[in-house]
C-alpha positions in Angstrom: 30.1 24.5 -10.2 28.0 21.9 -8.4 25.2 20.0 -10.1 22.2 18.6 -8.1 20.1 15.9 -9.8 16.7 15.5 -8.1 14.2 12.7 -8.6 11.3 15.0 -9.6 10.8 18.6 -10.7 8.9 19.5 -7.5 11.9 18.3 -5.4 14.2 20.2 -7.7 12.4 23.4 -7.2 12.6 23.0 -3.4 16.3 22.2 -3.5 17.0 25.1 -5.9 15.2 27.6 -3.7 17.1 26.4 -0.6 20.5 26.7 -2.4 19.7 30.1 -4.0 19.6 28.8 -7.6 16.8 31.1 -8.8 17.6 31.5 -12.5 15.1 29.4 -14.5 16.5 27.6 -17.6 14.9 25.0 -19.9 14.9 21.9 -17.6 17.0 23.2 -14.8 17.7 26.2 -12.5 21.0 27.9 -11.8 22.6 30.3 -9.4 24.9 30.8 -6.4 27.3 28.2 -7.7 24.7 25.5 -8.2 22.8 23.9 -11.1 19.7 22.0 -10.1 18.0 19.7 -12.5 15.8 16.6 -12.2 14.5 13.4 -13.6 10.7 12.6 -14.0 11.0 9.6 -11.7 12.4 6.7 -13.8 13.8 8.0 -17.1 15.3 4.6 -17.8 13.3 1.4 -17.6 14.1 -2.3 -18.0 13.8 -3.5 -21.6 10.9 -5.7 -22.8 11.7 -9.4 -23.4 11.2 -8.8 -27.2 14.0 -6.2 -27.3 16.5 -8.9 -26.3 15.4 -11.1 -29.2 14.8 -8.6 -32.0 16.8 -5.3 -32.3 14.1 -3.9 -34.5 11.4 -4.3 -31.9 10.1 -1.0 -30.4 8.4 -0.7 -27.0 4.6 -0.8 -27.5 4.8 -2.8 -30.7 2.5 -5.8 -30.9 4.1 -9.1 -29.9 2.6 -12.6 -29.8 3.3 -14.4 -26.5 4.4 -18.0 -26.9 5.5 -20.7 -24.5 8.5 -21.8 -26.6 10.7 -18.8 -25.5 10.0 -19.4 -21.8 11.7 -19.2 -19.4 13.8 -16.3 -20.6 16.8 -14.8 -18.7 19.2 -12.1 -19.8 22.6 -13.5 -20.6 25.0 -13.3 -17.7 22.3 -11.3 -15.9 23.1 -8.3 -18.0 19.8 -6.5 -17.8 19.3 -3.7 -20.4 17.7 -0.4 -20.0 15.9 1.9 -22.5 14.0 5.2 -22.7 10.7 5.2 -24.6 9.1 8.5 -23.7 10.2 11.5 -25.9 10.0 13.8 -22.9 12.3 11.5 -20.9 14.8 11.4 -23.8 14.9 15.2 -23.9 15.5 15.5 -20.2 18.1 12.6 -20.2 20.0 14.4 -23.0 20.0 17.6 -20.9 21.3 15.8 -17.9 24.1 14.3 -19.9 25.1 17.8 -21.1 25.0 19.2 -17.6 26.9 16.2 -16.1 29.7 16.6 -18.7 30.0 20.4 -18.5 33.6 21.3 -17.9 32.8 23.7 -15.1 30.8 21.0 -13.1 33.2 19.3 -10.7 30.7 17.9 -8.2 27.4 16.1 -8.7 24.9 15.5 -5.9 22.6 12.5 -6.4 19.3 13.7 -4.8 16.8 10.9 -5.4 14.2 10.1 -2.8 15.9 8.8 0.4 15.4 5.1 -0.5 16.6 2.3 -2.8 14.4 3.4 -5.7 15.7 7.0 -5.5 19.2 5.7 -5.6 18.6 3.6 -8.7 16.8 6.4 -10.5 19.7 8.9 -10.2 22.5 6.2 -10.4 21.2 5.1 -13.8 22.1 8.6 -15.2 25.8 8.0 -14.2 25.8 4.4 -15.3 24.1 4.7 -18.6 26.2 7.8 -19.6 29.5 6.4 -18.2 30.2 9.5 -16.1 33.7 9.6 -14.7 36.1 12.2 -13.4 33.5 13.9 -11.3 33.0 13.9 -7.5 29.7 12.3 -6.8 28.0 12.8 -3.5 24.6 11.5 -2.1 22.1 14.1 -0.9 20.0 12.3 1.6 16.9 14.4 2.4 14.7 13.2 5.3 12.9 16.5 5.0 12.6 19.2 2.4 12.8 22.4 4.5 15.5 24.9 3.4 17.5 24.4 6.5 17.5 20.5 6.2 18.5 20.7 2.5 21.4 23.0 3.2 22.5 20.8 6.2 22.3 17.7 3.9 24.5 19.4 1.3 27.0 20.2 4.0 27.0 16.6 5.3 26.7 14.8 2.0 28.7 11.5 1.7 30.3 9.8 -1.3 27.6 8.1 -3.4 29.6 4.9 -3.3 28.6 4.6 0.4 25.1 3.9 -0.9 26.1 1.1 -3.2 24.0 -1.3 -1.0 20.9 0.7 -1.8 21.6 0.6 -5.5 22.3 -3.1 -5.5 19.2 -3.9 -3.5 17.0 -1.6 -5.7 18.3 -3.4 -8.8 17.8 -6.8 -7.2 14.2 -6.0 -6.4 13.6 -4.7 -10.0 15.3 -7.7 -11.6 13.5 -10.3 -9.5 10.1 -8.6 -10.3 11.0 -8.5 -14.0 11.9 -12.2 -14.0 8.7 -13.2 -12.2 6.5 -10.8 -14.2 7.9 -11.6 -17.7 8.1 -15.3 -17.3 5.2 -16.3 -15.0 2.7 -13.7 -16.2 3.1 -15.0 -19.8 3.1 -18.6 -18.7 0.0 -18.3 -16.6 -1.8 -16.2 -19.2 -1.1 -18.7 -22.0 -2.2 -21.6 -19.8 -5.3 -20.0 -18.4 -6.6 -18.3 -21.6 -6.9 -14.9 -19.9 -4.3 -12.2 -19.1 -3.0 -12.7 -15.5 -0.4 -10.7 -13.6 2.0 -12.8 -11.5 3.8 -10.5 -9.1 6.0 -11.3 -6.1 4.0 -8.9 -3.9 0.6 -8.8 -5.7 0.0 -12.5 -5.5 0.2 -13.1 -1.7 -2.1 -10.0 -1.2 -4.7 -11.2 -3.7 -4.5 -14.8 -2.3 -5.0 -13.5 1.3 -8.1 -11.6 0.4 -9.5 -14.4 -1.8 -8.8 -16.9 1.1 -10.7 -14.7 3.6 -13.7 -14.3 1.2 -13.8 -18.1 0.7 -13.8 -18.6 4.5 -16.7 -16.2 4.8 -18.6 -17.8 1.9 -18.0 -21.3 3.2 -18.6 -20.5 6.8 -21.3 -22.6 8.4 -22.7 -20.8 11.6 -22.9 -23.0 14.7 -25.8 -22.3 17.0 -25.4 -22.5 20.7 -27.1 -21.4 24.0 -25.5 -18.6 26.1 -26.5 -17.7 29.6 -26.8 -14.0 30.2 -28.3 -11.4 32.5 -29.0 -7.8 31.6 -29.2 -5.8 28.3 -27.8 -2.6 26.8 -29.8 -0.5 29.3 -28.7 -2.5 32.3 -25.9 -1.1 34.6 -24.4 -4.6 34.8 -24.4 -7.1 31.9 -23.4 -10.5 33.2 -22.3 -13.2 30.6 -21.7 -16.7 32.0 -18.6 -18.7 30.8 -21.0 -21.7 30.4 -22.3 -22.4 26.9 -24.6 -25.2 25.8 -25.6 -27.1 22.7 -29.1 -26.5 21.4 -30.2 -29.9 22.5 -29.2 -29.0 26.1 -31.6 -26.0 26.4 -33.0 -27.6 29.5 -29.7 -27.6 31.3 -29.2 -23.9 30.3 -32.6 -23.0 31.7 -31.9 -24.9 34.9 -28.7 -22.9 35.4 -30.6 -19.7 34.8 -33.1 -20.6 37.5 -30.2 -21.5 39.9 -28.5 -18.1 39.3 -31.6 -16.1 39.6 -32.6 -17.9 42.8 -29.1 -17.4 44.3 -28.9 -13.7 43.4 -25.7 -11.8 42.8 -23.7 -9.4 45.0 -20.6 -7.2 44.7 -17.7 -9.3 46.0 -14.8 -6.9 45.3 -14.1 -3.4 44.0 -10.7 -2.2 42.9 -9.9 1.4 41.7 -6.6 2.5 40.3 -5.4 5.7 38.7 -3.5 4.6 35.5 -1.5 6.5 32.9 -2.5 5.7 29.3 0.4 6.1 26.9 -0.1 8.0 23.7 -0.1 6.0 20.5 3.3 5.9 18.8 4.4 8.2 16.0 3.1 7.2 12.6 4.8 4.9 10.1 3.4 5.2 6.6 1.3 2.0 7.0 -0.1 3.2 10.3 -1.0 6.6 8.9 -2.8 4.9 6.0 -4.7 2.7 8.4 -5.6 5.7 10.6 -6.8 8.0 7.8 -8.6 5.3 5.8 -10.5 4.2 8.9 -11.7 7.8 9.5 -12.2 8.7 5.8 -13.6 5.7 3.9 -13.2 7.5 0.6 -9.4 7.5 0.9 -7.2 4.6 -0.3 -3.7 3.8 0.9 -2.4 5.2 -2.4 -4.3 8.5 -1.8 -2.7 8.8 1.6 0.8 8.1 0.3 0.4 10.6 -2.6 -0.8 13.2 -0.2 2.1 12.7 2.3 4.5 12.8 -0.7 3.0 16.2 -1.7 3.4 17.5 1.9 7.0 16.2 2.0 7.8 18.0 -1.3 6.4 21.2 0.1 8.6 20.8 3.2 5.8 20.3 5.8 6.4 16.7 6.8 9.4 14.3 6.9 10.1 11.5 4.4 6.9 9.5 3.8 8.0 5.9 3.1 9.1 4.9 6.6 8.3 1.6 8.5 9.4 3.0 11.9 7.4 4.5 14.7 10.5 5.9 16.5 13.0 8.7 16.2 16.7 8.3 16.2 18.4 9.5 19.4 20.4 12.1 17.4 17.1 13.8 16.5 16.5 15.4 19.8 17.6 18.9 18.7 15.5 18.6 15.5 12.6 17.7 17.7 13.2 20.8 19.7 13.0 22.9 16.6 9.7 21.3 15.6 8.2 21.8 19.1 9.3 25.4 19.2 7.7 26.0 15.7 4.5 24.4 16.9 4.4 26.5 20.1 5.1 29.7 18.0 2.1 28.7 15.8 -0.2 28.6 18.9 0.1 25.0 20.1 0.2 24.7 23.9 1.1 21.9 26.3 3.9 20.1 24.5 7.6 19.5 25.4 10.5 17.4 24.3 11.2 14.1 26.0 14.8 13.1 25.5 15.7 9.7 26.8 12.1 8.3 26.4 12.6 4.9 24.8 9.0 4.9 23.6 10.0 7.8 21.3 13.7 7.8 20.7 15.2 4.4 20.0 18.1 3.8 17.5 17.5 0.1 17.5 14.1 0.6 15.9 15.2 3.1 13.2 17.1 2.1 10.1 17.1 4.4 7.1 14.1 6.5 8.1 12.5 7.7 11.3 8.8 8.0 12.0 6.6 10.5 10.2 6.5 13.9 11.8 5.8 17.5 10.9 8.8 19.7 10.2 9.4 23.1 11.7 7.9 24.6 8.5 4.3 25.3 9.4 1.7 25.6 6.5 -0.6 28.6 6.4 -3.3 27.0 4.3 -3.6 23.6 2.6 -6.1 21.9 0.2 -8.7 19.8 2.1 -7.1 16.4 1.7 -3.6 17.7 2.5 -5.0 19.5 5.6 -6.7 16.3 6.8 -3.5 14.2 6.5 -1.2 17.0 7.8 -3.4 17.5 10.9 -3.3 13.8 11.6 0.5 13.8 11.6 0.7 17.0 13.5 -1.8 15.9 16.2 -0.1 12.6 16.6 3.2 14.4 17.1 1.7 16.7 19.7 0.0 13.8 21.5 3.4 12.0 21.8 5.1 15.1 23.1 2.2 16.3 25.3 3.5 17.7 28.6 0.5 16.3 30.6 -0.2 12.6 31.1 -3.6 11.2 30.2 -4.9 9.7 33.4 -7.9 7.4 33.9 -9.6 6.0 36.9 -9.8 2.3 36.1 -12.5 0.5 38.2 -13.1 -3.2 38.2 -16.2 -4.5 40.0 -16.4 -8.3 40.7 -19.9 -9.7 40.9 -20.4 -13.2 42.3 -23.5 -15.3 41.5 -23.7 -18.8 42.9 -20.2 -20.2 42.1 -19.3 -17.9 39.2 -17.6 -14.6 39.4 -18.1 -11.9 36.7 -15.9 -8.9 36.1 -17.3 -5.5 35.0 -14.8 -2.8 34.1 -15.0 0.9 33.5 -12.7 3.9 32.9 -13.3 7.5 33.9 -10.9 10.3 32.6 -9.2 12.0 35.5 -6.8 14.2 33.4 -7.2 14.6 29.6 -3.4 14.8 28.7 -2.7 13.9 25.1 -6.4 13.3 24.3 -6.8 17.1 23.7 -4.8 16.4 20.4 -6.2 13.0 19.4 -9.2 11.0 20.5 -8.4 7.9 22.6 -9.2 4.5 21.2 -11.4 3.6 24.2 -14.2 5.9 25.3 -15.1 6.5 29.0 -17.4 3.8 30.4 -19.2 5.0 33.6 -20.1 2.3 36.1 -22.8 2.8 38.7 -21.7 3.7 42.3 -21.9 0.5 44.4 -20.2 -0.9 47.5 -18.9 -4.2 48.5 -21.7 -6.5 49.5 -24.4 -4.7 47.6 -27.0 -7.0 45.9 -27.2 -6.8 42.1 -30.5 -7.7 40.5 -30.3 -10.6 38.0 -32.5 -11.8 35.2 -30.5 -14.7 33.6 -32.0 -16.1 30.4 -31.0 -18.8 28.0 -30.2 -17.0 24.7 -29.8 -18.7 21.4 -26.8 -17.4 19.5 -24.6 -18.4 16.6 -20.9 -18.2 15.8 -19.9 -15.3 13.4 -17.8 -15.7 10.2 -14.4 -14.0 10.0 -14.5 -10.4 8.9 -13.4 -9.0 5.6 -10.0 -7.2 5.6 -10.1 -3.5 6.1 -7.3 -1.2 5.2 -6.2 -1.4 8.9 -6.3 -5.1 9.2 -4.7 -5.9 5.9 -1.9 -3.3 6.6 -1.3 -5.0 10.0 -1.0 -8.4 8.2 1.4 -7.0 5.5 3.6 -5.4 8.2 3.8 -8.6 10.3 2.8 -11.5 8.0 4.3 -14.1 10.2 2.1 -13.2 13.2 -0.7 -15.4 14.1 -4.2 -14.2 13.1 -5.1 -13.6 16.8 -2.2 -11.2 17.2 -2.5 -9.2 14.0 -4.1 -6.1 15.6 -1.6 -5.8 18.4 0.1 -2.4 18.3 3.3 -3.4 20.1 5.9 -5.4 18.2 8.5 -7.6 19.8 12.3 -7.0 19.3 12.4 -9.8 16.8 9.4 -8.4 14.9 11.1 -5.0 14.8 14.1 -6.6 13.2 11.9 -8.1 10.5 10.1 -4.9 9.9 13.3 -2.9 9.6 14.7 -5.6 7.3 11.6 -5.3 5.1 10.7 -8.9 5.9 7.2 -7.9 5.1 4.7 -8.1 2.3 6.0 -5.2 0.1 7.9 -2.3 1.6 6.5 1.0 2.8 7.8 2.4 -0.6 5.8 -0.1 -2.7 2.9 -1.3 -0.6 0.3 1.3 -1.6 1.2 1.1 -5.3 0.9 -2.7 -5.3 -2.5 -2.5 -3.7 -3.6 0.1 -6.2 -2.5 -2.1 -9.1 -4.4 -5.1 -7.6 -7.5 -2.9 -7.7 -7.0 -1.4 -11.1 -6.4 -4.9 -12.6 -9.7 -6.0 -11.1 -8.4 -8.7 -8.8 -9.7 -7.0 -5.7 -12.0 -4.1 -4.8 -11.8 -1.4 -2.1 -15.1 0.1 -1.0 -15.7 2.1 2.2 -12.4 1.0 3.7 -13.0 -2.7 3.1 -11.4 -5.1 0.6 -13.2 -7.8 -1.3 -12.1 -10.3 -3.9 -13.3 -10.2 -7.5 -13.8 -13.1 -9.9 -10.5 -12.4 -11.6 -8.8 -12.7 -8.2 -10.3 -16.1 -7.7 -9.2 -17.2 -11.2 -5.6 -16.0 -10.4 -5.4 -18.0 -7.2 -6.9 -21.1 -8.8 -4.5 -20.8 -11.8 -1.5 -20.4 -9.4 -2.5 -23.6 -7.5 -2.9 -25.6 -10.7 0.4 -24.3 -12.1 2.2 -24.9 -8.8 3.2 -21.2 -8.6 4.1 -20.7 -4.9 4.3 -17.0 -4.0 3.1 -17.6 -0.5 3.7 -15.0 2.3 6.6 -17.2 3.5 8.3 -17.2 0.1 7.7 -13.4 -0.4 9.1 -12.6 3.1 12.2 -14.7 2.5 12.9 -12.8 -0.8 12.4 -9.5 1.0 15.0 -10.6 3.6 17.4 -11.5 0.9 17.0 -8.2 -0.8 17.8 -6.5 2.5 20.8 -8.7 2.9 22.0 -7.3 -0.5 21.6 -3.8 0.8 23.7 -4.7 3.8 26.4 -6.3 1.6 25.8 -9.7 3.1 24.5 -11.2 -0.2 25.3 -10.6 -3.9 22.2 -9.8 -5.9 23.2 -12.5 -8.5 22.6 -15.0 -5.7 18.9 -13.9 -5.5 18.6 -14.0 -9.3 19.9 -17.6 -9.4 17.5 -18.6 -6.7 14.6 -16.9 -8.6 15.7 -18.7 -11.8 15.5 -22.0 -10.0 11.9 -21.3 -8.9 10.9 -20.3 -12.4 12.6 -23.2 -14.0 10.8 -25.6 -11.7 7.3 -24.1 -12.4 7.7 -23.9 -16.2 9.5 -27.2 -16.3 6.4 -28.9 -15.0 4.4 -27.7 -18.0 1.2 -28.2 -16.1 -2.2 -28.1 -17.8 -4.9 -26.0 -16.4 -8.7 -26.3 -16.3 -10.0 -22.8 -16.3 -13.6 -21.8 -16.7 -12.4 -18.7 -18.6 -10.6 -20.7 -21.3 -12.6 -21.5 -24.5 -12.4 -25.2 -24.0 -14.1 -24.9 -20.6 -17.0 -22.6 -21.6 -17.5 -23.1 -25.3 -17.2 -19.3 -25.5 -14.0 -17.4 -26.0 -13.2 -15.0 -23.3 -11.9 -11.8 -24.9 -11.0 -9.8 -21.8 -12.0 -8.6 -18.4 -15.1 -6.5 -17.6 -14.0 -3.1 -16.4 -17.0 -2.9 -14.1 -16.8 -6.1 -12.1 -13.7 -8.0 -13.2 -15.7 -10.9 -14.8 -14.9 -12.3 -18.2 -16.3 -10.7 -21.4 -17.7 -12.9 -24.2 -18.6 -12.2 -27.8 -22.3 -12.3 -28.7 -24.1 -11.8 -32.0 -24.5 -8.0 -31.6 -22.1 -7.1 -28.8 -19.3 -8.1 -26.4 -21.0 -8.7 -23.0 -20.0 -9.2 -19.4 -20.6 -12.9 -18.4 -22.6 -11.7 -15.4 -25.3 -10.5 -17.8 -27.9 -8.1 -16.3 -26.3 -8.4 -12.9 -23.5 -6.2 -14.2 -24.9 -4.9 -17.5 -21.6 -3.9 -19.2 -21.5 -4.4 -23.0 -19.6 -3.0 -26.0 -21.9 -2.9 -29.0 -20.5 -4.0 -32.4 -22.3 -1.1 -34.1 -24.4 2.0 -33.3 -25.4 5.2 -35.1 -22.0 6.9 -34.5 -20.1 3.8 -35.8 -22.4 3.4 -38.8 -21.9 7.1 -39.8 -18.2 6.4 -39.9 -18.7 3.1 -41.8 -16.9 1.1 -39.1 -17.8 -1.6 -36.5 -16.1 -3.0 -33.4 -14.4 -6.3 -34.2 -13.1 -8.8 -31.6 -9.6 -7.4 -31.9 -10.9 -3.8 -31.4 -13.0 -4.9 -28.5 -10.0 -6.4 -26.8 -8.1 -3.1 -27.3 -11.0 -1.2 -25.8 -11.2 -3.4 -22.8 -7.4 -3.1 -22.2 -7.0 0.6 -22.9 -10.5 2.2 -23.0 -9.7 3.2 -26.6 -8.6 1.8 -30.0 -6.9 3.6 -32.9 -8.7 3.1 -36.2 -7.6 4.2 -39.6 -9.9 5.2 -42.5 -12.9 6.5 -40.6 -15.5 8.1 -42.9 -16.5 11.8 -42.5 -19.9 12.4 -44.1 -19.5 16.2 -44.0 -16.2 16.2 -45.9 -16.8 13.0 -47.8 -13.3 12.0 -46.8 -11.4 9.5 -44.6 -9.6 10.3 -41.3 -7.7 8.4 -38.5 -8.7 8.7 -34.8 -9.3 6.8 -31.6 -12.7 5.3 -30.8 -13.1 5.4 -27.0 -15.9 4.6 -24.7 -17.4 6.3 -21.6 -19.1 4.1 -19.0 -21.9 6.0 -17.2 -22.6 2.9 -15.0 -25.9 2.4 -16.9 -24.8 2.8 -20.5 -21.6 2.5 -22.5 -21.2 5.3 -25.1 -18.7 5.6 -27.9 -16.8 8.8 -28.7 -14.0 10.1 -31.0 -10.7 11.2 -29.7 -8.0 12.7 -31.9 -4.2 12.0 -31.4 -1.4 9.9 -32.6 -1.4 6.1 -32.2 
């Protein structure tokens, strides 16, 4: 009997169906010589710091943070794991029973095809000391029945994926060390809860830095010399610019140009082939979707692609590559044939095309593509994302080239030459599947020597501040953080840049980037609205606190750690080497014992900050009748200490209860009074924020 352990129930159902294990059991499926069961993502998690110090401590218990136990490192780097959720405990017990069944001789580890997936399933073997079984790795780039059966046939020993397990643990351990030590240290020093994360901090810092640049930007006025407007066939902009005080010189140049007149000095026309954009990586897909649909976030896109993957309609989501492996030509044939059978016309495979098939630009995962399983109907969001992936695939494999007539007209005026360019579509090619980035620009028909009317004027202008980060521009920076600002939006990466991207020398990986951004938003450090990021007050506090405490989690440091984690995966570096380097960084920071001046600390404001406003991320202070947002009427959020509902239950909101409400949106209170029954009961007091008012309500459940 063969046992397959999947990462999630949805994957388990797909695998069971492909293998013919149709008999449903409690927590698994069985049939055709296979047992298929699953985890719920991570069943095992890293223990809290308090669990190392006190065997009686239970996850979720209250614990006072103090500086005297920092820094803290597990002895001999022996990190401990635990299970807190009752549902996880039940499933873990079932997996143990299945793994130790006498009739099970082979176990397939079927986590997601990445480091995290390897750790999730490997923990079941490690924590339960499973021996005497043949353990194979089921690597699933797609969840179609055919690809699942093929993966089972080609499965390799799980030991060949030790590098993925080591790298996954290195990442988790490093993040634990930074989070446990530096988050507590910064929180205790600043007087407000702060999250110090290896990937969170450089992202927040980048957005805060950009917003500071915008806020502090001082526009510089200057004089430009221009002829024509939006309605003119030719808009001529001189390279000459003048200070405001030199307006006379600018006007003199305008007079000279208008007197001299302009003429067409050269015309060049060329039919050019415009290459289709490359296949999507996960980040590129997020940028594309979020630009078209401002209501979508990167996490929404990733969740949607994950759902499509689990249904078998697209390949593995968390890929950083825009290329396919050269061995995937036959798989591509199958996808193209399926597309043609579904009614798509004008596509063909292109073996040997290095812009599509290139092994040097693929490591663990190829670019995102549809599979040969075509959906009949999908929910709106899934359809939108699937269509984008499908259309990009069809554009890349379009049989016909997209051709444009590129025309450049040179106009000479006095001693200056101006270039006016336009493109006219000659053959639509791949644009029948996806709109091109540049629209047609039609130029008037002119001939060499023709006179062009001019109306040069001196126009007062001013320099513009840098723009806020969009999903697209921030993704571009996270994918290539070592690029200069002027090169961030370039779509083509050099060979060295591809090596960095495939080695995860980036800000976060494709597997963690969306979740990290989502956490930054939920923790009120940054905001995402209409596809544009902005910093919140808590984000500025974090950056300020890090500077004062000498916590350097710059892009350079983060990228170097990412490189080292990849070296662990490749077997070049032991993960203990990274942990020792991380320990050195933490020791140096905490060893300074720096003091911090924070406007959020009681000493700086004369008022005690009790938490963060859930509306705007500003500090919340205690008043005589309520706990109010420090932005006052500008925000308007407040938790009242008492109202009619609270009075009827003979209870009020204390400072401790307000802190719980701000953290969790509810607080468990014992001994609430019921007027109807003249009795006491226990329940949660929760709040609902309408945007105008904050209303209390009762919720029943166990604390």
